[in-house]
C-alpha positions as CSV (number, residue, x, y, z in Angstrom):
1,M,-8.7,-50.0,-44.0
2,D,-7.0,-49.5,-47.7
3,T,-8.5,-49.8,-50.7
4,H,-7.7,-53.6,-50.9
5,G,-9.5,-54.1,-47.7
6,I,-12.6,-52.4,-48.8
7,L,-12.6,-54.3,-52.0
8,K,-12.5,-57.5,-50.2
9,V,-15.3,-56.6,-48.0
10,A,-17.6,-55.2,-50.9
11,T,-16.7,-58.4,-52.9
12,A,-17.9,-60.4,-50.1
13,L,-21.3,-58.5,-49.9
14,S,-22.0,-58.5,-53.5
15,D,-23.4,-61.9,-53.6
16,G,-27.2,-62.3,-52.7
17,H,-26.5,-65.4,-50.4
18,R,-23.6,-63.6,-48.9
19,L,-25.6,-60.6,-48.1
20,A,-28.3,-62.6,-46.6
21,I,-26.1,-64.6,-44.1
22,F,-24.2,-60.9,-43.3
23,L,-28.1,-59.8,-42.4
24,A,-28.9,-62.9,-40.5
25,L,-25.7,-62.8,-38.5
26,A,-26.3,-59.2,-37.7
27,E,-30.0,-60.1,-36.5
28,R,-29.1,-63.4,-34.7
29,G,-25.7,-62.9,-33.5
30,T,-24.1,-66.2,-34.2
31,M,-25.1,-69.1,-36.7
32,S,-23.7,-72.6,-37.3
33,Y,-23.1,-73.7,-40.8
34,K,-26.3,-76.1,-40.6
35,E,-28.3,-73.0,-39.6
36,M,-27.0,-70.9,-42.6
37,A,-27.7,-73.9,-44.8
38,V,-31.4,-74.0,-43.7
39,L,-31.6,-70.1,-44.1
40,T,-30.3,-69.8,-47.5
41,T,-31.4,-73.2,-49.0
42,L,-28.0,-73.9,-50.2
43,S,-25.9,-76.9,-49.9
44,Q,-23.3,-77.3,-46.8
45,P,-20.5,-77.3,-49.7
46,A,-22.3,-74.2,-51.0
47,V,-22.3,-72.4,-47.8
48,S,-18.8,-73.3,-46.8
49,H,-17.5,-71.5,-50.2
50,H,-19.6,-68.4,-49.3
51,V,-18.5,-68.5,-45.5
52,K,-14.8,-68.7,-46.9
53,I,-15.2,-66.0,-49.1
54,M,-16.7,-63.5,-46.0
55,A,-13.9,-65.2,-43.6
56,E,-10.9,-64.0,-46.0
57,S,-12.5,-60.4,-46.2
58,G,-12.6,-60.2,-42.5
59,L,-16.0,-60.0,-42.0
60,L,-16.6,-63.1,-39.9
61,K,-15.4,-64.8,-36.6
62,A,-15.5,-68.3,-35.9
63,V,-15.6,-69.9,-32.5
64,K,-15.4,-73.6,-32.3
65,T,-17.7,-75.1,-29.4
66,G,-17.3,-78.9,-29.4
67,R,-17.9,-80.4,-32.8
68,S,-19.8,-77.2,-34.0
69,V,-18.7,-73.9,-35.4
70,R,-20.2,-70.7,-34.3
71,L,-19.9,-68.0,-37.1
72,S,-20.4,-64.1,-36.0
73,L,-19.9,-60.8,-37.3
74,N,-16.5,-59.2,-36.6
75,A,-17.5,-56.0,-35.4
76,Q,-14.1,-54.4,-35.4
77,R,-13.6,-55.0,-39.4
78,L,-17.3,-53.7,-39.9
79,Q,-15.8,-50.4,-37.9
80,Q,-13.0,-50.0,-40.2
81,A,-15.1,-50.7,-43.2
82,S,-17.5,-47.9,-41.8
83,A,-14.8,-45.4,-41.1
84,F,-13.4,-45.7,-44.5
85,F,-16.8,-44.7,-46.1
86,L,-17.1,-41.8,-43.6
87,D,-13.9,-40.7,-44.7
88,V,-14.7,-40.8,-48.1
89,L,-18.1,-38.7,-47.2
90,K,-16.1,-36.0,-45.6
91,Q,-14.0,-35.4,-48.6
92,T,-16.9,-34.8,-50.6
93,L,-18.3,-32.0,-48.5
């Protein structure tokens, strides 16, 4: 992952609501937009806004099942971000 990619991930997690969504997805595995709205007490449009930012960073995956969309964390993107930080850490040691 390059610095532009890590900046997008960091920006996506820099908001308290998005961080709450991230942590809830890490705990629950998948969630719908409605479940996120209940969790964060945000309106559906506000949830959509936050999900869009997180999806643009590559942190989220969406799977449509019928009329519902289930969102989950993108493990590959998280591994890339982790590798970036580990490389930085190795350079400082």
